[in-house]
VOVEXTOR-855061 format. One record per atom (N, C-alpha, C, O): x, y, z. Coordinates in steps of 0.02 Angstrom, whole numbers, plus 50000, padded with zeros to 5 digits. Atoms other than C-alpha are relative to their C-alpha. Example, Ala and Ser with C-alpha at 12.3 -4.5 7.8 and 13.67 -1.06 7.14 Angstrom:
<rs>
500454994150000 506154977550390 500455006050000 500975005950033 499584994149997 506844994750357 499615005550037 499865011050045 
</rs>
This chain:
<rs>
500424993950000 500005000050000 500435006250000 500275011149966 499564994249996 501415011850042 500315001449932 500385007249912 499704999250066 502215008749873 499495002949951 499665007149910 500534997550044 500555011749785 499895007550011 499815011349964 500094993049984 500345028249875 500585004249972 500485009949951 499434996550027 502095033049822 499955000749924 500115006049897 500074999850073 501755028649641 499465004949979 499545008549929 500544995450016 500135038349642 500065006250045 499665007450090 499854994249958 500875054249714 499405004650005 499045005649956 500594996049987 499575065549791 499985006149955 500485009549944 500104994150042 498855078849677 500005006350043 500015011950016 500004994349955 498835090049831 500705001850024 500785005850070 499304998549983 500745090449840 500345002849938 500185000849881 499654996950056 501905100849732 500374995049957 500334995149896 499565004550036 503085086849686 499714992949997 499234991350031 500235006850008 502875068849633 499654999149933 499475004049900 500325001650064 502105060049483 499344996650013 499334990750032 500655003149987 500235057049499 499814995249944 500124995249890 500255004650051 499285043549404 499725004149942 499355008949952 500194996150059 498995049549225 499255000849994 499005006149976 500734999750006 497155045249228 499695005050049 499145007650037 500234995049952 496965056649380 500215007049977 499855011949987 499714993650017 498065070449311 499695003149938 499595009249935 500234997450064 497365072149134 499375004350005 499365009849979 500614995749995 495595078349178 500145006650035 499865011750016 499834993949964 496335090949299 500405004749956 500335010849960 499604995950047 497565096949166 499555003249948 499635009049931 500464997450050 496175098849038 499575005550030 499395010349996 500384994949965 495195108849167 500365006849996 500055011949982 499614993850005 496595121749170 500055002549928 500045008549915 499954998150071 496745121448980 499375003549978 499395008649944 500644997150019 494895125048957 499935007150028 499655011549995 500074993549967 495005139649078 500415005549967 500245011349971 499544994950025 496425148248987 500055000549924 500315005649899 499865000250071 496395143548802 499705005949962 500035008749917 500324994350035 495165157148746 500385006550014 500505010449968 499634993949982 496095170748841 500685000149967 500955005549955 499345000450029 497725164748765 500005002049926 500465005349903 500004998950072 497215165748582 499645006349978 499735008749922 500384994150021 496045180748583 500435006249989 500325009649938 499594994150015 497375194548601 500364999749933 500355004749897 499695000150066 498365188548448 499495000649943 499635003549891 500524999250052 496735187248350 499805007349993 499715009749938 500174992950001 496305205148399 500545004049964 500395008249921 499444996450032 498035211448348 500024998449925 500125002949885 499975002050070 498005201448185 499455003549960 499575005749904 500564996750035 496295208648138 500145007449992 499985010349940 499874992850002 496845226348179 500535001649948 500455006549910 499464998750047 498445225348077 499814997949929 500085000549880 500195002550065 497595216047935 500494994949973 500644994849913 499535005250022 498805201347930 499664995349951 499064994149954 500285005050046 498585188847789 499874993550039 500134992650094 500195006149964 497865171847836 500584995950027 500564993450083 499425004049979 499555163147845 500335003250061 500524999750108 499684996649944 500275176347961 499564999950063 499824999750118 500455000649943 498735175748072 500104993350035 500134993050096 499885006649972 499015157248095 500664999850038 500704997050093 499344999949968 500855160148137 499985003850066 500305001750114 500044996049939 500425173548266 499654996150056 499864996250113 500365004049951 499165162148353 500434994150022 500454992450081 499575005749985 500355147348342 500555002050050 500684998550098 499474997649956 501745157548423 499735001450070 500075000250120 500314998649935 500545162948562 499934993650041 500084993650101 500095006349966 500155144948606 500674997050023 500744994750079 499355002949985 501965139148599 500355003850056 500615000850103 499664995949950 502665153648700 499654999450067 499994999250119 500365000949937 501295151948831 500184993350033 500274992950093 499815006649974 501725133448849 500705000050029 500824997650084 499314999949977 503595136448864 500085004450062 500475002850106 499974995649941 503345150848987 499734996550062 499994997350116 500285003849944 502255139649095 500494994850025 500564993950086 499515005249981 503555125749093 500575003150040 500805000250089 499464996649964 504895138149148 499805001750072 500205001150118 500234998549933 503835143449296 499934993750043 500084993850102 500105006249963 503445125549345 500654996650019 500734994150075 499375003649991 505185118449326 500585004749987 500865004849933 499514994650009 506445132549355 500694997449981 500874991649989 499305001350016 508225133449294 500415003550054 500345009550064 499584997049949 509495136249434 499934996550067 499594991450073 499985003049934 509775132549617 499335000850036 498995005850027 500654999949965 508275128549729 499965005850048 499445009250050 500014994749950 508745140949865 500435006049980 500525010650019 499604994450025 509835152349759 499665003449942 499055003649937 500284996650059 509615161849597 499734994949951 500054989949936 500305004550049 508455153649473 499515003849956 499285009349974 500514997450044 507295157049328 499374995850008 499384989949992 500615003649987 505525152249374 499854999650074 500295000150116 500224999849931 504505151149532 499934993150032 499954992550094 500135006849975 504235132149548 499314999650033 499194995250074 500685000049973 502415136349590 499504997949946 499644998749886 500495002350049 500845129349507 499615005849968 499055007449990 500334994550034 500415143749390 499994998649925 500384994749899 500065000550073 499885145149208 500155006949971 499895012049994 499834993750035 500625158449093 499645000149933 499564994949901 500334999450065 499705164948941 500025007249975 500195011750013 500024993250029 499535179848824 499495004150038 498935001950050 500404996149953 498825193848929 499585005449967 499825009149923 500444994650022 497335205248896 500255006850025 500075012049998 499784993749971 498215218249003 500395004349950 500415010449956 499594996450049 499315222948855 499615002049938 499865005749896 500374998950062 497935223548725 499905007349982 500025009249924 500084993050020 497535242248734 500635003249972 500605006649920 499384997250025 499355247048713 500224996649935 500484999949890 499825003650062 499655233548582 499595002549941 499855003049885 500424997450053 498195240148482 500285006749974 500325007849914 499734993550020 498935257648483 500664999249962 500765002649912 499355001050032 500675251448436 499914996749932 500224998849883 500105003550063 500065239448302 499705004549946 499895004049887 500324995550048 498995252848221 500495004849968 500425006549909 499524995050025 500465264748203 500644996949972 500934999549924 499335002550016 502005253648190 500024992649981 500544990349957 500015007050019 501475235548162 500214995250055 500404997450110 499855005349951 501805219048251 500735000350022 500884999050081 499284999949983 503705221048244 500155004850057 500585003550099 499894995149947 503605236448357 499744997350067 500034998750120 500235003249938 502575226548484 500534995450028 500684995550087 499505004849979 503895213048490 500645003450025 500955001150072 499414996349976 505315225648507 499875003050068 500305002650112 500184997149935 504415234448649 499944994550052 500084995750111 500055005749953 504095217348727 500684998050027 500744996250085 499325001649977 505965214048735 500225004950054 500505003050105 499844994949951 506215230548825 499604998850064 499874999450119 500435001349943 504745226448938 500254994050040 500224994050102 499725005849966 505515209548978 500605001850042 500694999250097 499424997749962 507115218149032 499775003850062 500065003150116 500284996449943 506085229749143 499754995050053 499874996050112 500255005049953 505245214449221 500574996550037 500504995050096 499425003149967 506945206549256 500265004650055 500435002350110 499764995249950 507495222449345 499525000250060 499745000450117 500495000149946 505875222549445 500084993850043 500064994250104 499915006249963 506155204449492 500605000150045 500584997650102 499384999749961 507925207649552 499965004950058 500325004250107 500064994849948 507375222649656 499305000050031 499085005150057 500705000149983 505625216849701 499865002350072 499365005750084 500124998049930 505805219449889 500085007550010 499775010350055 499894992749993 506405237449864 499455004249969 499275009449996 500484995850037 505105243649739 499274998050011 498825001449988 500695002449991 503585233849795 499565005150034 498965005350022 500404995149962 503035247949910 499695005449956 499225008749976 500274995050046 502735259249759 499374997549964 499045001349929 500575002950036 501375247449696 499534996450048 499434990450043 500505003049956 500095244549834 499384998149961 499315000049903 500625001950035 498385237149790 499635005949970 499305005249918 500344994150026 497715254749766 500255001749929 499865003549886 499704998350065 498915257649620 499874994649949 499634996049894 500115005550047 498835240549539 499264999349983 499094997849926 500715000450012 496955240549559 499765005449952 499355004049909 500184994650045 496795257449474 500204998449929 499824999749882 499765001750066 497835251349328 499584994449969 499384994949911 500415005550026 496855235049310 499305002549983 499015000549932 500664997150013 495215244649322 499995003949935 499525003349896 499954996150062 495775256349183 500084995649939 499814997049886 499935004850055 496315241749075 499324997249980 499164996849921 500665002750014 494585234149091 499555005049964 499235003449914 500404994850032 493725250549048 500215001249927 499795002149883 499744998550066 494845253348897 499854994549949 499884995749889 500145005650044 494405236248826 499264999749978 499094996049932 500715000350016 492525239448821 499855001849927 499474998249894 500144998550071 492525248148649 500214994349954 499884993049904 499785005750041 493515233448578 499474994649999 499304991949946 500515005249996 492195221248640 499375002049961 499094997849925 500614997850034 490745231748573 500104999949924 499664997849887 499865000250072 491565233748402 500014992949974 499784991549919 499995007050020 491845215048396 499294997249998 499124993549953 500695002449999 490035211548444 499625002449938 499184998949913 500334997350060 489505222448298 500294997149936 500064998649881 499735003450059 490585211948181 500705002249981 500994999349935 499334997550017 492235221548180 499965006049954 499605005849904 500074993750037 492485239148113 500204999349927 499975003249885 499795000850070 493315232747953 499524995749960 499604994849899 500475004550034 491865221147912 499465004049962 499215008949988 500544996650038 490625226347776 499324999250033 498855002950018 500645001249965 489245219447888 500015002950071 499605001050113 499944997049934 489775229948038 499345003050023 499045007049988 500624997349972 488275233548149 499374996649977 498824998749995 500605003450025 487095221448061 499654996350056 499954994650107 500395003549948 485705213048160 500244992850009 500194990050064 499755006849994 486465196048121 500594999750048 500644995250089 499424999749955 488095200848207 499785000850072 500034997450117 500224998749931 487195207548359 499624994050028 499694992450088 500375005949976 486065192248369 500484994550022 500404991650076 499515005149983 487535180148367 500395001950063 500514997850107 499624997649942 488495190848491 499594999450064 499854997350116 500435000249940 487025191948612 499844992950021 499784991550080 500115007149983 486685173248602 500624997350036 500564993850086 499385002249968 488515170048643 500065002750071 500224999150118 499964996849935 488465182448787 499504996950049 499654995950108 500525003049958 486845174848853 500234993250026 500134991650085 499775006649979 487605157348857 500555000750053 500544997350105 499454998949952 489185163648945 499735002350067 499934999650119 500274997249938 488205173649074 499594994850038 499644994350099 500425005149969 486965159549107 500434994850035 500294992950092 499575005149971 488335146749136 500415002750058 500544999250107 499624997049945 489335158749244 499615000350065 499884999550119 500404999049940 487885161249362 499594993950022 499424993250080 500415005849984 486915144949352 500354993449988 500114988150011 499645006150015 488195132349291 500384997450061 500545001250106 499625003249946 489095120149405 500604996549970 500594994149914 499425003950019 490815112349395 500285001949932 500455007749920 499704999050066 491455110249218 499635005349960 499955009349926 500394995350041 490035120249140 500135007250020 500155011649977 499844993249977 490415135449246 500715001849980 500845007449958 499304998950016 492285133649219 500105001449925 500495005749906 499914999450072 492105131849030 499475004549968 499325003849909 500564995950025 490735145049011 500185003849937 499795004149890 499804996150059 491705155748888 500114995549940 499894997149884 499885004750055 492265140948783 499344997349973 499254997049912 500655002550022 490495133848778 499615005449964 499285004149913 500334994450033 489815151048735 500255001049930 499865002349884 499714999250067 491005152348588 499774994449954 499624995649896 500225005650041 490535135048527 499275000949977 499114999949919 500704998850018 488675139248533 499945005749950 499595005149900 500014994450046 488965156048450 500274998149931 500025000449880 499695002450063 490055147648318 499494996149959 499444996949898 500515004050035 488665135348276 499455004449971 499235003349915 500514995350025 487385149348261 500275003949940 499925005049891 499694996250055 488605159048151 500034995949936 500004998649881 499995004450059 488715143948035 499365000749959 499375000549898 500654999550034 486865145847995 499935006749963 499525007349917 500014993550035 487185163947943 500575000649950 500705006049923 499445000150048 488655158847831 500545005150018 500825008449974 499484995449977 489865169047937 500694996850005 501185000350017 499375003549988 491215155747945 500314997949933 499984995049891 499625001750060 492545153547810 500554995050018 500994996550057 499525005349983 493535137247817 500604999749953 500994995049956 499465000050049 494745141847678 500694999450033 501114995650009 499345000049968 496195144947797 500204993150027 500804991550028 499845006649973 496065127447871 500284995549946 500754991849957 499785004350056 496275119147703 500715001549978 501064996949957 499334998250023 497865128647663 500534999250055 501134999450040 499525000849945 498665126247836 500304993050001 499974988149981 499665006549996 499925112247864 499814996450064 499484999350108 500165004049941 499795098347992 500505001050056 500345000150115 499484999149948 501415102148083 500485005549978 500695005849920 499534994650016 502535117448092 500295002850065 499925004450112 499684997049941 503795123848218 499965007649993 499905010149937 500014992650003 503785142448264 500555002749956 501094999649949 499524996950045 504685153948145 500315006250033 500005011550033 499694994349965 505905165148242 500075006049954 500265005549896 499924993650034 505905183448191 499595000549935 499765004349890 500424999750060 504545180348062 499715006949989 499675009349932 500294993350005 503765197248100 500525005550008 500375011450000 499484995149988 505425205648137 499955003150069 499475001750107 499994996549936 505865216348286 500215007349988 500735008649957 499864992850009 505805235448288 499975003350069 499485002550105 499994996649935 506305245948439 499795007349990 500205011749982 500284993350007 505155260948424 499955003050070 499615000350113 499934997449931 505525272248576 499355000950038 499304998650095 500624998649963 503765277748621 499644993550017 499334993050070 500315006549987 503125259848606 500354996450058 500034993250099 499615003249947 504525253648718 499835002950069 499784999350118 500184996849937 504085266348852 499314997750023 499214996150082 500685001949983 502235261948845 499964992950028 499664991850081 500025006949977 502485243148861 500454998950061 500304994750104 499555000649943 503935245248983 499645001450065 499744997950115 500394998349940 502775253549109 499514994450017 499424992750076 500485005349988 501485239849087 500344993750027 500064990350070 499645005849975 502785226349114 500185000850073 500154996050112 499844998849930 503305234449277 499384998850044 499434995650097 500625001049962 501495234749336 499814992650003 499644990150056 500195007150001 501155216849281 500484995650039 500284990550066 499525003849960 502755210749361 499825000350074 499864995350110 500194999249930 502185217849528 499344996450013 499244993450066 500655003449991 500415211249501 500094992450003 499694989050035 499875007249997 501155193949474 500134997750072 499994992050090 499905001649930 501645194749657 499334998050032 499304993450072 500665001649974 499785194749695 499774993149980 499484989550020 500205006750023 499495179249589 500414994650034 500144989450054 499585004949965 500975170049666 499784999350073 499754993850100 500215000149930 500385174949840 499324996550007 499224992550053 500665003249998 498585169849804 500064992549990 499694988650021 499915007150013 499205153149739 500244996350062 499974991150080 499715003449941 500235148749893 499545000450061 499444995550096 500424999349941 499085155850027 499344996349993 499074993850042 500645003250011 497535148549947 500034992549993 499514989149995 499965007250014 498205131049916 500484996350046 500354990550064 499525003549957 499715127050025 500145003850065 500635002450100 500014996649934 499415139050170 500665003050021 500895002050077 499384996449983 500995149350163 500105005749950 499835005649895 499814994750045 501695165250088 500554997549953 500944993149972 499455002050044 502845163449937 500665002550028 500695007950058 499344998049976 504695164149979 500285005549955 500055006449899 499674994950041 505825178149917 500294996849937 500274999849883 499715003550058 506675165449803 499474998449948 499594998949888 500555001550046 504995160449727 499775006349964 499655006249903 500224993850031 504465178449697 500535002649951 500375004449895 499474997550043 506145183749628 500074995749937 500104998349881 499935004450057 506305168449517 499415000349954 499494999949893 500594999750041 504515169749458 499985006249956 499815005749897 500034993850038 504635187949404 500585000549950 500485002749893 499445000050047 506375186349328 499864995049943 500004996549885 500185004850052 505775170749236 499475002749953 499495001449893 500514996750041 504265180649176 500325004849950 500115005049892 499674995450044 505415193849105 500404996549946 500364998349887 499585003650048 506625181649022 499574996449948 499734996549889 500435003650047 505215171248945 499685004849950 499565002949892 500284995150048 504475187048868 500525002549951 500365003849893 499464998050046 506155192148795 500094994649947 500104996149887 499925005550047 506385175048716 499374999049957 499414997649898 500635000750036 504545174248669 499935004949943 499635003349892 500044995050052 504695190248569 500364997849936 500144999249881 499625002450059 505995182148455 499624994449964 499714993349904 500415005350031 504775167748425 499355002849971 498974999149939 500614997050026 503375179948381 499414999650047 498855001050027 500545000349951 502375177248540 499895006650034 500385010050051 500164993649968 501485192248616 500104999550076 500204994050101 499855000049928 501715197348800 499574995350041 498964994850031 500355004749957 501255184348930 499965002750072 500305007550089 500064998349929 500745185549113 499694994050035 499434989450002 500345005349962 500115174249252 499255000649990 498985006149984 500725000150012 498305169049227 499624999350066 499654994150099 500364999949937 497205173649374 499444994950003 499284992350056 500545004949999 495795162149319 500254993150020 499904989250053 499715006449979 496955147249341 500215000150073 500184994950107 499874999449928 497495153849510 499374998650039 499384995450091 500645001249967 495665153649555 499834992550004 499564990250055 500125007249999 495545135249507 500434996650054 500194992250090 499545002949951 497065131149614 499745001150071 499744996550112 500224998449932 496375139949767 499344996650017 499174995650076 500635003449989 494695131349744 500094992450009 499814989450054 499915007349999 495285113449710 500564997750046 500574992050067 499405001749960 496915114049812 500474995249964 500924992449995 499575004450039 497705103849672 500605004049976 500535008749938 499404996050014 499505110049658 500564996049967 501104998749956 499465004150028 500495095649582 500255002949934 499865004049888 499714996650059 501675103049454 499964995849937 499954998549882 500055004350059 501565087949339 499345001049964 499305000749903 500664998750030 499715091549311 500035006349956 499775006449901 499934993850038 500135109149255 500474998949940 500395002149888 499565001750055 501535101949149 499634996749942 499794997849884 500415003150052 500255091349056 499605005349963 499535005049902 500354994450032 499235107149024 500455003549950 500255004949894 499524996750044 500785115348951 500174995749940 500254998249884 499845004650056 501165099948845 499455000049948 499585000149888 500564999750047 499415100148769 500005006649963 499885006949902 499974993450030 499585118748738 500555000449947 500455003249893 499455000250048 501255116048653 499824996049938 499964998149882 500205004150056 500565102148545 499525003749954 499575003449893 500484996150039 499125113348491 500355005449959 500165006949903 499634994850035 500375126948445 500414997549942 500575001349897 499595002950054 501355115148334 499564997349943 499824994849893 500465002350051 499795110748233 499655006149969 499165008549996 500304994050031 499405125248114 499264999449984 498905004449984 500715000750017 497725117848067 499565001950060 499015004550052 500374997949941 497165120548247 499995007650005 499475010550019 499974992749999 497765138548242 499565003049946 499235008149957 500414997650055 496905140748074 499254999550018 498865003950000 500705000749978 495275134248149 499805005850045 499245008350040 500154994549955 495375147748282 499905006549962 499525010949985 500094993850039 495515161248147 499325000449967 499125005749943 500664999950033 493815156048079 499455002450047 498885003350026 500514997749952 492915161648238 499785007149981 500215011649980 500234993250018 491835176748186 500125004950056 500115003150115 499864994949950 492225193048274 499415001250046 499515002750105 500584998949957 490445194548337 499974994850055 499734996250111 499985005249949 490655177948429 500525001750053 500395001050113 499484998149952 492285183648508 499785005850044 499915006050104 500244994349962 491475200048559 499504998050054 499545000350111 500495002249952 490015191448642 500304996050057 500054996250113 499685004149949 491185179848736 500465004150045 500515002850105 499494996449961 492495192548791 499755006250036 500105008850079 500234994049965 491425207148845 499934998650075 500065003050116 500045001749930 491115197949008 500694999350032 500785000850091 499315000449976 492985194749024 500265007050016 500565008150069 499774993249990 493355213249005 499655003250060 499965007050098 500364997549941 492005217449132 500314997150063 500375000650114 499705003349943 492805204949250 500675003150018 500845003950076 499364996749989 494505213249227 499905006550038 500255008050086 500134993649967 493795230149274 499784999050073 500015002750117 500245001149932 492915223149427 500554997150045 500554998350105 499425002349961 494495214049481 500415005950024 500635006150081 499654993949981 495355230849480 499645003750055 499955006350101 500394996549949 493945238349581 500054996450067 500074999750119 499925003749938 494095224449710 500675001550033 500715002350094 499344998349973 495945228149729 499985007050030 500265008150084 500044993149976 495575246649748 499635000350067 499865003550114 500414999649940 494225244049879 500264995750058 499984995750112 499695003749945 495345232449979 500365004950047 500555003150103 499724994749957 496065248850046 499445004850018 498925005049985 500504995249977 495115262350139 499865005249947 500325008849926 500174995250052 494185272850011 499835006850029 499275009250025 500084993249975 494445289550096 500085005049943 500155003049885 499984994950052 494515306050003 500654999749960 500655000449899 499355000450034 496375304149964 500014994449949 500184995549891 499975005750045 496235286849890 499495000449943 499624998449887 500504999150052 494635290949797 500245004949947 500115004049888 499734995150047 495505305949719 500524996849954 500534998149894 499485003350040 496965295149662 499684995749945 499874996149887 500335004450048 495825282349579 499615004049948 499675002849888 500434996150045 494615295049506 500405004149950 500255004049890 499604995950045 495925306949435 500404995849950 500464997649892 499605004350044 496995292949365 499584997249943 499784997449885 500445002850051 495555284649275 499725005449954 499665004449894 500284994550040 494825301249218 500505002649949 500335003349890 499504997550046 496445307649142 500204994649948 500284996149889 499825005350046 496895290849067 499474998849947 499634998949888 500545001150048 495215287448987 499845006249959 499725005849899 500184993850034 494885305648945 500485001749944 500265003349888 499504998350051 496515308648851 499974995049942 500034997049884 500015005150054 496385292148755 499385000749957 499384998749898 500614999050039 494615296748700 500005006749962 499575008049921 499964993550033 495155314148644 500725001349979 501035006250000 499294999650019 496855311448563 500165006449961 500745008549958 499884993850037 496625327148456 500245005550047 500545010450025 499784995149951 496955336848616 500765000350005 501045005150032 499265000349998 498785331648598 500325001649933 500915000249923 499754999150068 498975337148417 500585004949996 500975004649948 499434995450002 500205351048460 500644997050030 501185000050026 499425003449971 501355338648548 500334995549948 500024993949897 499665004650047 502655327548460 499624993549993 499234991650037 500365006250015 502035311348383 500144994750054 499704990750071 499845005049949 502955301048514 499595000950064 499434996150098 500404998749940 501975309548653 499304997249992 499014994650039 500665002850013 500345304548571 500004992450006 499534989450032 499955007349997 500935286548555 500034997650072 499714992750090 499925002249930 501445285348738 499395001650042 499154997350079 500524997749953 500075295448821 499295000149970 498805000150008 500654998850030 498655296948695 499634994049974 499024994149967 500325005750032 498325279848622 499724994950049 499224991650035 500245004749950 498125269448779 499935003650067 500395007050089 500114996649936 497375275648943 500424997250057 500495000450110 499665003549946 498415263449045 500635003750022 500775004150082 499374996749983 500055273049036 499885006250043 500195007150095 500164993949963 499315289649093 499734998350070 499935001350119 500295002049936 498305281149230 500534997550048 500524999050108 499465002749959 499855272049294 500435005650028 500565005850088 499564994649980 500955287549299 499665004550051 499955006350102 500374995549955 499625298549380 499884996750067 499964999950119 500145003549937 499175285349510 500634999550044 500595000850104 499375000649961 500995282549563 500205006950027 500395007550085 499804993249980 501355301349567 499565002650057 499825005150107 500444997649947 499815305649670 500084996150065 500034999050119 499915004149940 500115291249789 500625002150039 500665001250100 499394997849966 501835298349827 499915007050031 500145008150087 500014993149977 501405316749846 499415001850044 499465006450085 500594998049960 499665317149923 500094997750073 500304992150086 499925001849929 499675317450114 499514994650021 498934994649999 500435005349976 498985302150200 499615002450061 499845006550101 500414998249942 497585303650326 500344997650064 500604992050067 499725001849935 498195303650505 499504995650038 498904997250042 500445004749963 497505289150607 500075001350075 499744997950114 
</rs>
């Protein structure tokens, strides 16, 4: 019996090799929770830039592969256990992050995908610096600041969701009743499962919503399978396929976001350990996790993968199930990697109509905004803190919605401060948090 227990290592322990039949369903559970969030940002960027079908497939393929490799690095670090290492050795899932979408949209529209990847390399370097100095700079990013930034990210994504629900601004059928009908059916399924579904159905609400919306879209002849027929069965990522361009204003914009997301990763690492193994993460785990996050993004940029981050939805699964075995997460990464090496799978994802994606992701974007609000309200909402949040969001959203107000400034200023509200909100929030007097207790 003792040997059997050893062979079937507990799924509630970090290390050990559990029985495959026990591990696979749990791994698929994590895959279902993150797959839509992983592929949607590259689809949004590809649609905005107007990439040809082959390049769209390559961008999605790179997203899957880089997410898998980044996850593996976090699970199984490189380096000494108690010394310097790359990776946290904690049960987390990495994937392409919606947090970067507003800035990526602005950069892609003006400079293309290559500028995103160049800025991502700079951002990765920033994340490495944050990781190495995390204990010194952490005090500049309390929940009030990170919450304000996350809240602004969610708000800034709402127009993207609405445009997608209407069919996509470049579509000749933009705003048609068919697009809105499919989008609302998708949203209804997602919302219903989120609130009334149990177990797998609640967990896979977005995926199921997309499948239902996809089927409805088929009846309206909205789906084109041409790309699947031309895609190959197997293909490794193509390094530097899109090139790398270091455009200064883009680098500044993404660099700030990487600093914020690096600090926010501390929250995900902490939630993972406190919610599942009843302890705070060690300094070595935090440092290794954030440095690994930076390094994986630098390498990922050369493979054509967009910026990654820890996935909070998977952290939620961990804290709910208490399943922390790293091999289970490794299986998730392996499936993700296999999917990324099969272009026909990536091509299938490009056939999802924009109205279906809009109906599925509007709830995700709403959730992002509310997550930020929860972080904000975890601190006392006195006049000082309310002013910081209100002014930061107001200036960030206001300037991005009225970019003509910056027409007398250099073009680089518009790119940094005018295209995405996140940069302005971040700078204003940090500045006000430093200079405004705190209430005396």
